[in-house]
C-alpha positions in Angstrom: 84.1 7.3 67.6 85.6 4.1 69.2 84.0 0.8 68.3 82.1 2.3 65.1 83.1 0.3 61.8 83.7 2.6 58.9 83.7 0.5 55.6 85.7 1.8 52.5 82.5 0.9 50.0 84.4 -0.7 47.2 80.8 -1.3 45.7 80.6 2.4 45.2 83.3 2.4 42.4 82.8 2.0 38.8 84.8 -1.0 38.5 83.1 -2.8 41.1 79.6 -2.0 39.7 80.7 -2.9 36.0 81.9 -6.5 37.4 78.8 -7.0 39.7 76.2 -6.5 37.0 77.9 -7.7 34.1 80.6 -10.5 34.9 78.3 -13.2 34.8 77.0 -12.4 31.4 80.9 -12.0 30.3 81.4 -15.5 31.4 78.5 -16.9 29.5 79.6 -14.9 26.0 83.5 -15.0 26.1 83.6 -18.2 23.9 81.6 -17.1 21.1 82.6 -13.3 21.6 86.4 -13.0 22.7 87.9 -16.5 22.6 88.9 -16.0 19.0 90.8 -12.7 19.6 92.0 -13.0 23.0 92.7 -16.8 23.6 91.3 -19.2 25.8 89.3 -18.2 29.1 91.9 -18.8 32.0 90.4 -19.8 35.1 92.2 -17.5 37.2 90.4 -14.7 36.0 87.0 -16.0 37.4 88.9 -16.6 40.7 90.5 -13.1 41.0 87.2 -11.3 40.1 85.1 -13.4 42.6 87.6 -12.8 45.7 87.5 -9.1 44.4 84.0 -8.7 44.8 84.3 -10.1 48.2 86.9 -7.8 49.2 86.3 -5.7 52.4 82.7 -7.2 52.3 81.7 -7.8 56.1 79.4 -10.2 54.9 82.4 -12.4 53.9 84.1 -12.4 57.1 85.8 -10.0 59.4 88.1 -9.9 62.4 87.1 -8.2 65.8 90.3 -6.6 67.0 90.5 -5.5 70.9 93.2 -3.6 72.5 94.3 -5.5 75.8 95.1 -2.1 77.5 92.6 0.1 76.7 89.7 -2.5 75.4 89.0 -0.5 72.7 87.8 -2.5 69.5 87.2 -2.4 65.9 86.3 -4.6 63.2 88.6 -5.6 60.4 87.3 -7.0 57.2 88.8 -9.5 55.1 90.7 -8.3 51.8 91.2 -10.2 48.7 95.0 -9.8 48.6 94.8 -9.9 44.6 97.8 -8.5 42.7 97.4 -6.0 39.7 93.6 -6.0 40.0 92.1 -4.8 43.3 92.9 -1.1 43.8 93.1 -1.2 47.4 95.0 -4.5 47.6 97.4 -3.9 44.8 98.5 -0.6 46.5 99.2 -2.1 49.6 101.3 -4.9 47.9 103.3 -2.4 45.7 104.2 -0.4 48.9 104.8 -3.4 51.0 107.2 -4.7 48.2 108.7 -1.2 47.5 109.9 -1.1 51.2 111.4 -4.6 50.9 113.0 -3.8 47.7 114.7 -0.6 49.1 115.6 -2.1 52.5 116.6 -5.4 51.2 117.4 -6.1 47.7 118.7 -3.1 46.0 122.4 -2.5 46.1 123.4 1.2 46.6 124.6 1.6 43.0 123.4 3.2 39.6 120.7 1.4 38.1 119.1 1.4 34.5 115.7 0.8 33.5 115.5 -1.5 30.5 112.5 -1.8 28.1 112.6 -5.0 25.8 110.2 -5.7 23.3 109.3 -8.7 20.8 108.1 -8.9 17.0 104.3 -8.8 16.8 104.5 -11.9 14.7 105.9 -13.9 17.7 103.2 -12.5 20.2 100.8 -14.8 19.7 102.9 -17.6 21.1 102.8 -15.8 24.4 98.8 -15.2 24.0 98.1 -18.8 24.2 101.0 -20.1 26.3 101.4 -17.6 29.3 104.0 -20.0 31.1 106.2 -18.8 28.0 106.4 -15.3 29.9 108.6 -16.7 32.5 110.8 -18.2 29.7 110.8 -14.8 28.1 112.0 -13.1 31.3 114.8 -15.9 31.7 115.8 -15.0 28.0 116.2 -11.4 28.9 118.4 -12.0 31.8 120.4 -14.7 29.8 121.2 -11.9 27.0 121.9 -9.3 29.5 124.4 -11.7 31.1 125.8 -12.4 28.1 126.2 -9.0 26.8 127.7 -7.9 29.9 130.4 -10.8 30.2 131.3 -9.5 26.4 131.6 -6.2 27.7 133.8 -6.8 30.4 135.5 -9.7 29.3 135.2 -11.9 32.3 131.4 -13.3 33.9 129.8 -10.8 35.7 126.4 -11.2 37.7 124.3 -8.1 37.6 121.3 -7.4 39.8 118.3 -7.6 37.8 114.5 -7.0 38.6 112.2 -8.3 35.9 108.4 -7.0 35.5 106.2 -8.5 32.6 103.6 -6.5 31.2 101.2 -7.8 28.7 99.4 -4.9 27.5 100.5 -1.7 25.3 99.3 1.9 25.4 96.2 1.1 23.5 95.5 -2.0 26.2 96.4 -4.4 23.5 97.9 -7.6 24.1 101.8 -6.4 24.0 103.8 -8.6 26.0 107.1 -6.9 26.9 109.6 -6.5 29.8 110.7 -3.8 32.3 113.9 -4.6 33.8 115.6 -2.8 36.7 119.4 -3.6 36.3 122.6 -2.4 37.8 125.2 -0.6 35.8 127.7 -3.6 36.0 127.7 -6.6 38.1 130.4 -8.6 40.4 133.1 -11.1 39.4 133.9 -14.2 41.0 135.8 -12.5 43.5 132.7 -10.1 44.8 134.2 -7.1 43.0 131.6 -4.7 41.6 132.7 -3.7 38.1 130.9 -0.3 36.8 129.7 -0.5 33.2 127.7 2.6 32.8 127.1 2.3 29.1 124.8 0.0 27.5 124.6 -0.6 23.4 120.8 -1.2 22.8 121.3 -2.2 19.3 123.8 -5.0 20.2 121.7 -6.1 23.3 118.7 -6.2 21.0 120.5 -8.7 18.9 121.5 -10.9 21.5 117.9 -10.8 23.0 116.6 -12.0 19.6 118.9 -14.8 19.3 117.9 -15.8 23.1 114.1 -15.6 22.1 114.4 -17.1 18.6 116.4 -20.2 20.4 113.4 -20.5 23.1 110.8 -20.9 20.3 112.8 -23.2 18.4 113.6 -25.3 21.3 109.9 -25.4 21.9 109.1 -26.5 18.7 106.6 -23.3 17.9 109.4 -22.0 15.4 111.3 -23.5 12.6 115.0 -23.1 12.4 114.6 -21.6 8.9 112.3 -18.8 10.1 114.2 -17.8 12.9 117.1 -17.5 10.7 114.5 -15.5 8.2 113.6 -13.4 11.1 117.1 -12.3 11.7 117.8 -11.1 8.0 115.2 -8.6 8.2 116.2 -5.0 8.4 114.1 -4.4 11.3 113.4 -7.7 13.4 110.7 -6.1 15.8 113.5 -6.8 18.6 113.9 -3.4 20.4 115.6 -2.3 23.5 115.5 0.9 25.2 117.9 1.7 28.3 118.4 5.5 28.3 116.6 6.1 31.6 119.1 5.9 34.6 118.7 5.9 38.5 121.6 7.2 39.9 120.2 6.7 43.5 118.5 4.1 45.5 115.4 6.1 45.7 115.5 6.7 42.1 116.0 2.9 41.4 112.9 2.0 43.7 110.7 4.7 41.9 111.6 2.9 38.4 110.8 -0.8 39.6 107.6 0.3 41.1 106.3 2.0 37.8 105.8 -1.4 35.9 103.3 -2.3 38.8 101.3 0.7 38.5 98.0 0.2 36.8 97.5 1.7 33.3 95.9 5.3 33.5 93.3 4.5 30.9 92.3 1.1 32.1 89.3 2.1 34.4 87.7 3.6 31.6 88.6 1.0 29.0 87.3 -1.7 31.3 84.0 0.2 31.9 83.2 1.2 28.0 84.8 -2.3 26.4 83.5 -4.7 29.1 86.2 -7.2 30.2 89.0 -6.8 27.3 91.2 -5.3 29.7 90.9 -7.8 32.4 91.0 -11.0 30.0 94.1 -9.5 28.5 96.4 -8.4 31.4 94.9 -9.4 34.7 98.2 -10.0 36.0 100.5 -7.3 34.2 103.3 -7.4 37.0 104.5 -11.0 37.5 108.0 -10.2 39.1 111.2 -12.2 39.0 114.3 -11.1 40.9 118.1 -12.0 41.0 120.2 -10.6 43.7 123.4 -9.0 42.8 
C-alpha cells in the first residue's frame, strides 16, 4: 500500500542482537581479555559498530520522499554506509563498486588473480601498525612491476587492483593480499604487451625482497635478520596465480571475491564474541592502478 513504511528490521538478526547486548561489556573488558593477543583497541571499531546499530533505525533519522507527479510518499531511513561490516550497506557498496569497475576501470584483456602471503614471523608488525598494510600493497605492486619489466625487457605498466585481507580461514590474524592483474602491461608508447605466464616462485622472491626492504627501512627489522630470512629453505613468502579470468565479467567476479564477508564470520562472531570484529573490521581496503 502506498505511504506505508516497511522497515527491514536489522535488529532481528543474530549479529545485531550480539552487538546490542554485549558490545558495552566488550569495550570494558577488551584491555584485560583481548589486548595482549589482538593488539590495542582501534577507535574505528567503536565508531563503526555504533553506526551499524543505528543503521535503518527511523529513530536515528529518515527522509520523506514525495513524487511531484503522483504525490505518493515513502520514508527512507538513513543507512550507516560502513564497509565490510554492515551486511546491507556492504552489499550495496560491493554492487556499486563492481559496476564502476566493470564500466570504467577494467580493460578488456585477460587477468590473473594473484594471492601474496607473508611469513608468520612478520605478521606481528602489521597487527600493531595497520598503516603498514598500505605499504605492503605498494610493495606488491612494485614487485609485480619489477617482475614484468624483467620478463618483457622494458618497463611496463600493468593494471592492478589490490584488496587487503587481514584474516585467514580460521578467522585468525593473517594479513595477505588479493590482486587482480592484467596479463601484461602497456609500454611508453601505449602498446599493450601480453605476458600470460607468471612464475610464482620468482615473483615470491621479488616480493620477499620488497617487503623485507620495507621493514628494514622502517627500523622494524635488522638487515642481518632480513638476510637470514632469505636464506631459509621456506621463507614463508608465497604467491599463487593459477586462477585466470579470460573475460571482463570473470575479472569483475574475481575482484569482488575478496570483498565478500567470510562465510564463517557470523557464527564466529556469535560464539566467540567480538574477536572477528576486532581483528578484521575492514578486510577490504582497496587500492587500484589504471593501466
